[in-house]
TORKOL-4160 file (C-alpha; in steps of 0.2 Angstrom, whole numbers, padded with zeros to 4 digits, m for minus):
372
<pt num="1" X="0054" Y="0252" Z="0200"/>
<pt num="2" X="0039" Y="0259" Z="0190"/>
<pt num="3" X="0049" Y="0261" Z="0174"/>
<pt num="4" X="0056" Y="0243" Z="0176"/>
<pt num="5" X="0039" Y="0236" Z="0179"/>
<pt num="6" X="0032" Y="0245" Z="0164"/>
<pt num="7" X="0046" Y="0239" Z="0152"/>
<pt num="8" X="0043" Y="0221" Z="0158"/>
<pt num="9" X="0024" Y="0223" Z="0155"/>
<pt num="10" X="0027" Y="0230" Z="0137"/>
<pt num="11" X="0037" Y="0214" Z="0133"/>
<pt num="12" X="0026" Y="0202" Z="0141"/>
<pt num="13" X="0011" Y="0203" Z="0129"/>
<pt num="14" X="0023" Y="0200" Z="0114"/>
<pt num="15" X="0029" Y="0184" Z="0122"/>
<pt num="16" X="0011" Y="0179" Z="0125"/>
<pt num="17" X="0007" Y="0183" Z="0107"/>
<pt num="18" X="0022" Y="0173" Z="0100"/>
<pt num="19" X="0018" Y="0158" Z="0111"/>
<pt num="20" X="0000" Y="0159" Z="0105"/>
<pt num="21" X="0006" Y="0159" Z="0087"/>
<pt num="22" X="0017" Y="0144" Z="0089"/>
<pt num="23" X="0004" Y="0135" Z="0098"/>
<pt num="24" X="m0009" Y="0138" Z="0084"/>
<pt num="25" X="0004" Y="0133" Z="0071"/>
<pt num="26" X="0008" Y="0117" Z="0080"/>
<pt num="27" X="m0010" Y="0113" Z="0082"/>
<pt num="28" X="m0013" Y="0116" Z="0064"/>
<pt num="29" X="0001" Y="0104" Z="0059"/>
<pt num="30" X="m0005" Y="0091" Z="0071"/>
<pt num="31" X="m0023" Y="0092" Z="0064"/>
<pt num="32" X="m0016" Y="0091" Z="0046"/>
<pt num="33" X="m0005" Y="0076" Z="0051"/>
<pt num="34" X="m0019" Y="0067" Z="0060"/>
<pt num="35" X="m0030" Y="0069" Z="0045"/>
<pt num="36" X="m0018" Y="0058" Z="0035"/>
<pt num="37" X="m0014" Y="0047" Z="0049"/>
<pt num="38" X="m0011" Y="0028" Z="0046"/>
<pt num="39" X="m0013" Y="0024" Z="0064"/>
<pt num="40" X="m0026" Y="0012" Z="0071"/>
<pt num="41" X="m0035" Y="0009" Z="0088"/>
<pt num="42" X="m0039" Y="m0004" Z="0101"/>
<pt num="43" X="m0055" Y="m0003" Z="0111"/>
<pt num="44" X="m0065" Y="m0015" Z="0122"/>
<pt num="45" X="m0074" Y="m0019" Z="0138"/>
<pt num="46" X="m0067" Y="m0029" Z="0153"/>
<pt num="47" X="m0080" Y="m0039" Z="0163"/>
<pt num="48" X="m0080" Y="m0052" Z="0177"/>
<pt num="49" X="m0086" Y="m0070" Z="0176"/>
<pt num="50" X="m0104" Y="m0063" Z="0180"/>
<pt num="51" X="m0103" Y="m0051" Z="0165"/>
<pt num="52" X="m0102" Y="m0035" Z="0176"/>
<pt num="53" X="m0090" Y="m0022" Z="0171"/>
<pt num="54" X="m0073" Y="m0021" Z="0180"/>
<pt num="55" X="m0067" Y="m0003" Z="0183"/>
<pt num="56" X="m0049" Y="0002" Z="0187"/>
<pt num="57" X="m0042" Y="m0012" Z="0177"/>
<pt num="58" X="m0025" Y="m0008" Z="0171"/>
<pt num="59" X="m0024" Y="m0012" Z="0152"/>
<pt num="60" X="m0006" Y="m0013" Z="0145"/>
<pt num="61" X="m0003" Y="m0013" Z="0126"/>
<pt num="62" X="0014" Y="m0019" Z="0121"/>
<pt num="63" X="0022" Y="m0018" Z="0104"/>
<pt num="64" X="0031" Y="m0035" Z="0101"/>
<pt num="65" X="0042" Y="m0028" Z="0088"/>
<pt num="66" X="0049" Y="m0012" Z="0097"/>
<pt num="67" X="0044" Y="m0016" Z="0116"/>
<pt num="68" X="0035" Y="0000" Z="0117"/>
<pt num="69" X="0022" Y="m0001" Z="0131"/>
<pt num="70" X="0006" Y="0010" Z="0134"/>
<pt num="71" X="m0006" Y="0009" Z="0149"/>
<pt num="72" X="m0024" Y="0014" Z="0152"/>
<pt num="73" X="m0036" Y="0012" Z="0166"/>
<pt num="74" X="m0054" Y="0006" Z="0162"/>
<pt num="75" X="m0068" Y="0017" Z="0167"/>
<pt num="76" X="m0084" Y="0014" Z="0178"/>
<pt num="77" X="m0091" Y="0005" Z="0163"/>
<pt num="78" X="m0076" Y="m0006" Z="0161"/>
<pt num="79" X="m0071" Y="0001" Z="0144"/>
<pt num="80" X="m0054" Y="0006" Z="0138"/>
<pt num="81" X="m0047" Y="0014" Z="0122"/>
<pt num="82" X="m0030" Y="0016" Z="0114"/>
<pt num="83" X="m0029" Y="0028" Z="0100"/>
<pt num="84" X="m0015" Y="0033" Z="0087"/>
<pt num="85" X="m0008" Y="0015" Z="0088"/>
<pt num="86" X="0005" Y="0011" Z="0074"/>
<pt num="87" X="0002" Y="m0005" Z="0064"/>
<pt num="88" X="0011" Y="m0020" Z="0071"/>
<pt num="89" X="0010" Y="m0036" Z="0082"/>
<pt num="90" X="0004" Y="m0033" Z="0100"/>
<pt num="91" X="0000" Y="m0041" Z="0117"/>
<pt num="92" X="m0014" Y="m0034" Z="0128"/>
<pt num="93" X="m0012" Y="m0037" Z="0146"/>
<pt num="94" X="m0026" Y="m0035" Z="0159"/>
<pt num="95" X="m0023" Y="m0033" Z="0177"/>
<pt num="96" X="m0036" Y="m0029" Z="0191"/>
<pt num="97" X="m0036" Y="m0032" Z="0210"/>
<pt num="98" X="m0044" Y="m0049" Z="0215"/>
<pt num="99" X="m0043" Y="m0056" Z="0197"/>
<pt num="100" X="m0030" Y="m0067" Z="0188"/>
<pt num="101" X="m0019" Y="m0058" Z="0176"/>
<pt num="102" X="m0025" Y="m0061" Z="0158"/>
<pt num="103" X="m0015" Y="m0059" Z="0142"/>
<pt num="104" X="m0021" Y="m0058" Z="0123"/>
<pt num="105" X="m0005" Y="m0062" Z="0113"/>
<pt num="106" X="0000" Y="m0060" Z="0095"/>
<pt num="107" X="m0014" Y="m0048" Z="0089"/>
<pt num="108" X="m0010" Y="m0040" Z="0073"/>
<pt num="109" X="m0016" Y="m0022" Z="0071"/>
<pt num="110" X="m0017" Y="m0016" Z="0053"/>
<pt num="111" X="m0016" Y="0002" Z="0046"/>
<pt num="112" X="m0032" Y="0012" Z="0050"/>
<pt num="113" X="m0040" Y="m0003" Z="0059"/>
<pt num="114" X="m0051" Y="m0001" Z="0074"/>
<pt num="115" X="m0049" Y="m0017" Z="0083"/>
<pt num="116" X="m0061" Y="m0023" Z="0097"/>
<pt num="117" X="m0054" Y="m0034" Z="0111"/>
<pt num="118" X="m0066" Y="m0038" Z="0125"/>
<pt num="119" X="m0061" Y="m0050" Z="0139"/>
<pt num="120" X="m0068" Y="m0058" Z="0154"/>
<pt num="121" X="m0057" Y="m0059" Z="0169"/>
<pt num="122" X="m0056" Y="m0074" Z="0181"/>
<pt num="123" X="m0057" Y="m0073" Z="0200"/>
<pt num="124" X="m0040" Y="m0075" Z="0208"/>
<pt num="125" X="m0036" Y="m0093" Z="0213"/>
<pt num="126" X="m0021" Y="m0104" Z="0212"/>
<pt num="127" X="m0018" Y="m0100" Z="0193"/>
<pt num="128" X="m0009" Y="m0083" Z="0192"/>
<pt num="129" X="m0012" Y="m0079" Z="0174"/>
<pt num="130" X="m0022" Y="m0083" Z="0159"/>
<pt num="131" X="m0015" Y="m0082" Z="0141"/>
<pt num="132" X="m0026" Y="m0081" Z="0125"/>
<pt num="133" X="m0019" Y="m0081" Z="0108"/>
<pt num="134" X="m0028" Y="m0069" Z="0097"/>
<pt num="135" X="m0038" Y="m0075" Z="0082"/>
<pt num="136" X="m0040" Y="m0065" Z="0066"/>
<pt num="137" X="m0056" Y="m0055" Z="0067"/>
<pt num="138" X="m0067" Y="m0059" Z="0051"/>
<pt num="139" X="m0079" Y="m0045" Z="0054"/>
<pt num="140" X="m0075" Y="m0027" Z="0060"/>
<pt num="141" X="m0089" Y="m0021" Z="0071"/>
<pt num="142" X="m0081" Y="m0004" Z="0075"/>
<pt num="143" X="m0082" Y="0004" Z="0058"/>
<pt num="144" X="m0094" Y="0003" Z="0043"/>
<pt num="145" X="m0083" Y="0004" Z="0029"/>
<pt num="146" X="m0078" Y="m0011" Z="0018"/>
<pt num="147" X="m0059" Y="m0014" Z="0017"/>
<pt num="148" X="m0046" Y="m0027" Z="0012"/>
<pt num="149" X="m0028" Y="m0028" Z="0017"/>
<pt num="150" X="m0013" Y="m0037" Z="0010"/>
<pt num="151" X="0003" Y="m0039" Z="0020"/>
<pt num="152" X="0020" Y="m0039" Z="0012"/>
<pt num="153" X="0022" Y="m0058" Z="0012"/>
<pt num="154" X="0006" Y="m0059" Z="0001"/>
<pt num="155" X="0012" Y="m0046" Z="m0011"/>
<pt num="156" X="0028" Y="m0055" Z="m0014"/>
<pt num="157" X="0020" Y="m0072" Z="m0016"/>
<pt num="158" X="0007" Y="m0067" Z="m0029"/>
<pt num="159" X="0011" Y="m0071" Z="m0047"/>
<pt num="160" X="0006" Y="m0054" Z="m0052"/>
<pt num="161" X="0021" Y="m0047" Z="m0044"/>
<pt num="162" X="0032" Y="m0056" Z="m0057"/>
<pt num="163" X="0021" Y="m0050" Z="m0071"/>
<pt num="164" X="0024" Y="m0032" Z="m0064"/>
<pt num="165" X="0043" Y="m0034" Z="m0065"/>
<pt num="166" X="0042" Y="m0042" Z="m0082"/>
<pt num="167" X="0033" Y="m0027" Z="m0088"/>
<pt num="168" X="0048" Y="m0016" Z="m0084"/>
<pt num="169" X="0042" Y="m0009" Z="m0067"/>
<pt num="170" X="0046" Y="m0012" Z="m0049"/>
<pt num="171" X="0030" Y="m0004" Z="m0043"/>
<pt num="172" X="0018" Y="m0015" Z="m0034"/>
<pt num="173" X="0003" Y="m0005" Z="m0039"/>
<pt num="174" X="m0002" Y="m0018" Z="m0052"/>
<pt num="175" X="m0005" Y="m0030" Z="m0037"/>
<pt num="176" X="m0020" Y="m0020" Z="m0032"/>
<pt num="177" X="m0031" Y="m0027" Z="m0045"/>
<pt num="178" X="m0031" Y="m0044" Z="m0036"/>
<pt num="179" X="m0041" Y="m0035" Z="m0022"/>
<pt num="180" X="m0060" Y="m0037" Z="m0023"/>
<pt num="181" X="m0068" Y="m0022" Z="m0031"/>
<pt num="182" X="m0052" Y="m0015" Z="m0039"/>
<pt num="183" X="m0050" Y="m0013" Z="m0058"/>
<pt num="184" X="m0040" Y="m0003" Z="m0070"/>
<pt num="185" X="m0049" Y="0009" Z="m0083"/>
<pt num="186" X="m0045" Y="0010" Z="m0101"/>
<pt num="187" X="m0030" Y="0022" Z="m0098"/>
<pt num="188" X="m0023" Y="0010" Z="m0084"/>
<pt num="189" X="m0028" Y="0020" Z="m0069"/>
<pt num="190" X="m0034" Y="0012" Z="m0054"/>
<pt num="191" X="m0053" Y="0012" Z="m0051"/>
<pt num="192" X="m0061" Y="0006" Z="m0034"/>
<pt num="193" X="m0079" Y="0000" Z="m0032"/>
<pt num="194" X="m0083" Y="0007" Z="m0049"/>
<pt num="195" X="m0078" Y="0025" Z="m0044"/>
<pt num="196" X="m0068" Y="0036" Z="m0056"/>
<pt num="197" X="m0049" Y="0037" Z="m0053"/>
<pt num="198" X="m0050" Y="0055" Z="m0048"/>
<pt num="199" X="m0062" Y="0050" Z="m0033"/>
<pt num="200" X="m0048" Y="0039" Z="m0026"/>
<pt num="201" X="m0036" Y="0045" Z="m0013"/>
<pt num="202" X="m0019" Y="0035" Z="m0011"/>
<pt num="203" X="m0006" Y="0038" Z="0002"/>
<pt num="204" X="0011" Y="0031" Z="0007"/>
<pt num="205" X="0014" Y="0032" Z="0026"/>
<pt num="206" X="0001" Y="0046" Z="0027"/>
<pt num="207" X="0008" Y="0056" Z="0012"/>
<pt num="208" X="m0002" Y="0058" Z="m0004"/>
<pt num="209" X="0005" Y="0049" Z="m0019"/>
<pt num="210" X="m0008" Y="0056" Z="m0031"/>
<pt num="211" X="m0003" Y="0067" Z="m0046"/>
<pt num="212" X="m0007" Y="0085" Z="m0045"/>
<pt num="213" X="m0010" Y="0085" Z="m0064"/>
<pt num="214" X="m0022" Y="0070" Z="m0066"/>
<pt num="215" X="m0027" Y="0066" Z="m0049"/>
<pt num="216" X="m0023" Y="0048" Z="m0052"/>
<pt num="217" X="m0009" Y="0039" Z="m0041"/>
<pt num="218" X="0009" Y="0039" Z="m0048"/>
<pt num="219" X="0014" Y="0021" Z="m0049"/>
<pt num="220" X="0033" Y="0024" Z="m0047"/>
<pt num="221" X="0030" Y="0033" Z="m0030"/>
<pt num="222" X="0027" Y="0016" Z="m0023"/>
<pt num="223" X="0041" Y="0008" Z="m0013"/>
<pt num="224" X="0048" Y="m0009" Z="m0018"/>
<pt num="225" X="0039" Y="m0025" Z="m0014"/>
<pt num="226" X="0052" Y="m0029" Z="m0001"/>
<pt num="227" X="0049" Y="m0012" Z="0008"/>
<pt num="228" X="0030" Y="m0014" Z="0010"/>
<pt num="229" X="0022" Y="m0019" Z="0026"/>
<pt num="230" X="0004" Y="m0019" Z="0020"/>
<pt num="231" X="m0008" Y="m0011" Z="0007"/>
<pt num="232" X="m0026" Y="m0008" Z="0013"/>
<pt num="233" X="m0040" Y="m0004" Z="0001"/>
<pt num="234" X="m0055" Y="0005" Z="0009"/>
<pt num="235" X="m0069" Y="0004" Z="m0004"/>
<pt num="236" X="m0085" Y="0012" Z="0002"/>
<pt num="237" X="m0093" Y="0020" Z="0018"/>
<pt num="238" X="m0076" Y="0029" Z="0023"/>
<pt num="239" X="m0076" Y="0042" Z="0037"/>
<pt num="240" X="m0071" Y="0060" Z="0034"/>
<pt num="241" X="m0053" Y="0057" Z="0037"/>
<pt num="242" X="m0051" Y="0050" Z="0019"/>
<pt num="243" X="m0049" Y="0063" Z="0006"/>
<pt num="244" X="m0058" Y="0052" Z="m0007"/>
<pt num="245" X="m0073" Y="0041" Z="m0009"/>
<pt num="246" X="m0061" Y="0026" Z="m0009"/>
<pt num="247" X="m0044" Y="0025" Z="m0002"/>
<pt num="248" X="m0028" Y="0015" Z="m0004"/>
<pt num="249" X="m0016" Y="0016" Z="0011"/>
<pt num="250" X="0002" Y="0009" Z="0010"/>
<pt num="251" X="0013" Y="0006" Z="0025"/>
<pt num="252" X="0031" Y="0004" Z="0023"/>
<pt num="253" X="0041" Y="m0008" Z="0034"/>
<pt num="254" X="0051" Y="m0002" Z="0049"/>
<pt num="255" X="0064" Y="m0009" Z="0061"/>
<pt num="256" X="0061" Y="m0018" Z="0077"/>
<pt num="257" X="0072" Y="m0026" Z="0091"/>
<pt num="258" X="0075" Y="m0041" Z="0080"/>
<pt num="259" X="0087" Y="m0039" Z="0065"/>
<pt num="260" X="0078" Y="m0045" Z="0050"/>
<pt num="261" X="0080" Y="m0044" Z="0031"/>
<pt num="262" X="0079" Y="m0052" Z="0014"/>
<pt num="263" X="0090" Y="m0055" Z="m0002"/>
<pt num="264" X="0082" Y="m0060" Z="m0018"/>
<pt num="265" X="0085" Y="m0061" Z="m0037"/>
<pt num="266" X="0072" Y="m0064" Z="m0050"/>
<pt num="267" X="0079" Y="m0070" Z="m0067"/>
<pt num="268" X="0070" Y="m0073" Z="m0083"/>
<pt num="269" X="0075" Y="m0076" Z="m0102"/>
<pt num="270" X="0067" Y="m0079" Z="m0119"/>
<pt num="271" X="0070" Y="m0098" Z="m0119"/>
<pt num="272" X="0054" Y="m0102" Z="m0109"/>
<pt num="273" X="0043" Y="m0090" Z="m0120"/>
<pt num="274" X="0033" Y="m0096" Z="m0135"/>
<pt num="275" X="0038" Y="m0089" Z="m0152"/>
<pt num="276" X="0027" Y="m0078" Z="m0162"/>
<pt num="277" X="0020" Y="m0089" Z="m0177"/>
<pt num="278" X="0024" Y="m0075" Z="m0189"/>
<pt num="279" X="0042" Y="m0073" Z="m0183"/>
<pt num="280" X="0057" Y="m0084" Z="m0187"/>
<pt num="281" X="0066" Y="m0080" Z="m0171"/>
<pt num="282" X="0063" Y="m0077" Z="m0152"/>
<pt num="283" X="0065" Y="m0059" Z="m0147"/>
<pt num="284" X="0079" Y="m0056" Z="m0135"/>
<pt num="285" X="0074" Y="m0055" Z="m0116"/>
<pt num="286" X="0085" Y="m0055" Z="m0101"/>
<pt num="287" X="0077" Y="m0049" Z="m0085"/>
<pt num="288" X="0087" Y="m0047" Z="m0069"/>
<pt num="289" X="0077" Y="m0041" Z="m0054"/>
<pt num="290" X="0087" Y="m0041" Z="m0038"/>
<pt num="291" X="0088" Y="m0032" Z="m0021"/>
<pt num="292" X="0089" Y="m0034" Z="m0003"/>
<pt num="293" X="0082" Y="m0027" Z="0013"/>
<pt num="294" X="0088" Y="m0025" Z="0031"/>
<pt num="295" X="0082" Y="m0018" Z="0048"/>
<pt num="296" X="0084" Y="m0019" Z="0066"/>
<pt num="297" X="0089" Y="m0008" Z="0081"/>
<pt num="298" X="0102" Y="0005" Z="0078"/>
<pt num="299" X="0117" Y="0002" Z="0088"/>
<pt num="300" X="0136" Y="0006" Z="0088"/>
<pt num="301" X="0148" Y="m0005" Z="0098"/>
<pt num="302" X="0153" Y="0003" Z="0114"/>
<pt num="303" X="0144" Y="0019" Z="0109"/>
<pt num="304" X="0125" Y="0017" Z="0108"/>
<pt num="305" X="0113" Y="0003" Z="0109"/>
<pt num="306" X="0096" Y="0007" Z="0101"/>
<pt num="307" X="0086" Y="m0008" Z="0108"/>
<pt num="308" X="0069" Y="m0002" Z="0113"/>
<pt num="309" X="0073" Y="0015" Z="0107"/>
<pt num="310" X="0080" Y="0018" Z="0090"/>
<pt num="311" X="0077" Y="0007" Z="0074"/>
<pt num="312" X="0081" Y="0007" Z="0056"/>
<pt num="313" X="0075" Y="m0001" Z="0040"/>
<pt num="314" X="0082" Y="0000" Z="0022"/>
<pt num="315" X="0079" Y="m0009" Z="0006"/>
<pt num="316" X="0085" Y="m0008" Z="m0012"/>
<pt num="317" X="0079" Y="m0015" Z="m0028"/>
<pt num="318" X="0086" Y="m0015" Z="m0046"/>
<pt num="319" X="0079" Y="m0020" Z="m0062"/>
<pt num="320" X="0089" Y="m0023" Z="m0078"/>
<pt num="321" X="0078" Y="m0028" Z="m0093"/>
<pt num="322" X="0087" Y="m0028" Z="m0110"/>
<pt num="323" X="0074" Y="m0035" Z="m0123"/>
<pt num="324" X="0069" Y="m0033" Z="m0141"/>
<pt num="325" X="0052" Y="m0035" Z="m0150"/>
<pt num="326" X="0048" Y="m0045" Z="m0166"/>
<pt num="327" X="0038" Y="m0035" Z="m0178"/>
<pt num="328" X="0030" Y="m0042" Z="m0194"/>
<pt num="329" X="0029" Y="m0030" Z="m0209"/>
<pt num="330" X="0022" Y="m0033" Z="m0226"/>
<pt num="331" X="0031" Y="m0024" Z="m0240"/>
<pt num="332" X="0024" Y="m0024" Z="m0258"/>
<pt num="333" X="0034" Y="m0030" Z="m0272"/>
<pt num="334" X="0039" Y="m0020" Z="m0287"/>
<pt num="335" X="0025" Y="m0028" Z="m0298"/>
<pt num="336" X="0012" Y="m0024" Z="m0285"/>
<pt num="337" X="0018" Y="m0006" Z="m0285"/>
<pt num="338" X="0017" Y="m0005" Z="m0304"/>
<pt num="339" X="m0002" Y="m0011" Z="m0303"/>
<pt num="340" X="0001" Y="m0029" Z="m0307"/>
<pt num="341" X="m0010" Y="m0039" Z="m0296"/>
<pt num="342" X="m0012" Y="m0054" Z="m0307"/>
<pt num="343" X="m0004" Y="m0065" Z="m0293"/>
<pt num="344" X="m0021" Y="m0064" Z="m0284"/>
<pt num="345" X="m0031" Y="m0072" Z="m0298"/>
<pt num="346" X="m0042" Y="m0082" Z="m0299"/>
<pt num="347" X="m0046" Y="m0080" Z="m0281"/>
<pt num="348" X="m0047" Y="m0061" Z="m0280"/>
<pt num="349" X="m0053" Y="m0050" Z="m0295"/>
<pt num="350" X="m0049" Y="m0032" Z="m0293"/>
<pt num="351" X="m0064" Y="m0021" Z="m0297"/>
<pt num="352" X="m0063" Y="m0004" Z="m0306"/>
<pt num="353" X="m0071" Y="0010" Z="m0295"/>
<pt num="354" X="m0078" Y="0017" Z="m0311"/>
<pt num="355" X="m0087" Y="0001" Z="m0316"/>
<pt num="356" X="m0082" Y="m0016" Z="m0322"/>
<pt num="357" X="m0065" Y="m0025" Z="m0318"/>
<pt num="358" X="m0047" Y="m0023" Z="m0323"/>
<pt num="359" X="m0042" Y="m0036" Z="m0336"/>
<pt num="360" X="m0030" Y="m0048" Z="m0329"/>
<pt num="361" X="m0030" Y="m0038" Z="m0313"/>
<pt num="362" X="m0018" Y="m0026" Z="m0321"/>
<pt num="363" X="m0021" Y="m0008" Z="m0316"/>
<pt num="364" X="m0015" Y="0005" Z="m0329"/>
<pt num="365" X="m0001" Y="0017" Z="m0323"/>
<pt num="366" X="m0012" Y="0031" Z="m0328"/>
<pt num="367" X="m0024" Y="0026" Z="m0315"/>
<pt num="368" X="m0011" Y="0026" Z="m0301"/>
<pt num="369" X="m0009" Y="0042" Z="m0292"/>
<pt num="370" X="0009" Y="0048" Z="m0288"/>
<pt num="371" X="0003" Y="0052" Z="m0270"/>
<pt num="372" X="0003" Y="0033" Z="m0267"/>
């Protein structure tokens, strides 16, 4: 019995040490991931008609795209808080004994946004519930930084998107210059609020897209226009979670309970372009930018139905851009090469560097170097 107990005791600390190492590694990975999080949060205070806090109120947060639901209970001060909330469209439902059920619908939470939704409950009467449609908040009171967000629909509608494709790239990084405070420097790198490009952090779904060599973002690591849900530019007064003075966060689209997608083609040729006044013909240009996207619940007939559980989203974009460029080149004639510049008289008289002028604008061959 004693030897068996001793053997178990010897193995037990090793198990504890192994579990501790795994726990520490998991916590380290969690902290690293949370530092690059793109999630937002909801906070607020629930009050009664007299303005007093309503404790033990059940607040439900429902994602309208995936039907994921989370519940919290208000504290003694009537406050509630949802953290690590994915960007999307949400409904907030407030339920407390003795009060009518209240719902705030269609509230769009953006990436890294801290949204405040306060509500006043009504004493229970004949009306069973009160529904309020959320309005877009113009001022964020929960954070001190200045940020601007563009969603996928805006990126596609902006004329600069067509200019980006016409330049031979499907990257939407050039659309960022339409944001207030965003410029490009002399080398084409993005600069935000006057800061150097190396002081900017840029992520896609929480993963850095900055070049390890230059520190500037890599344009072609951006997804297609059709695959972007939103781009958020945080300019100044950012919190410690950002690795740069300024930050650009890109969120890709995801699936939901409703099947959705798009199909597009952008075609352009040279016949609508102006001709170079020094060229006789228009240079060839045939741009064909095409693609599609599709997402929804992942399901297999008679095998699996992913509604409210499993989702997918995919997109594709192709760019074909055969084109030519007109170049105007001046080639000297044989007479000019031999020093005969008389064609420029009388308007232009060629001066001799040693003094005086060349008679008849004729430069002697002895004065012309073989190097030229």
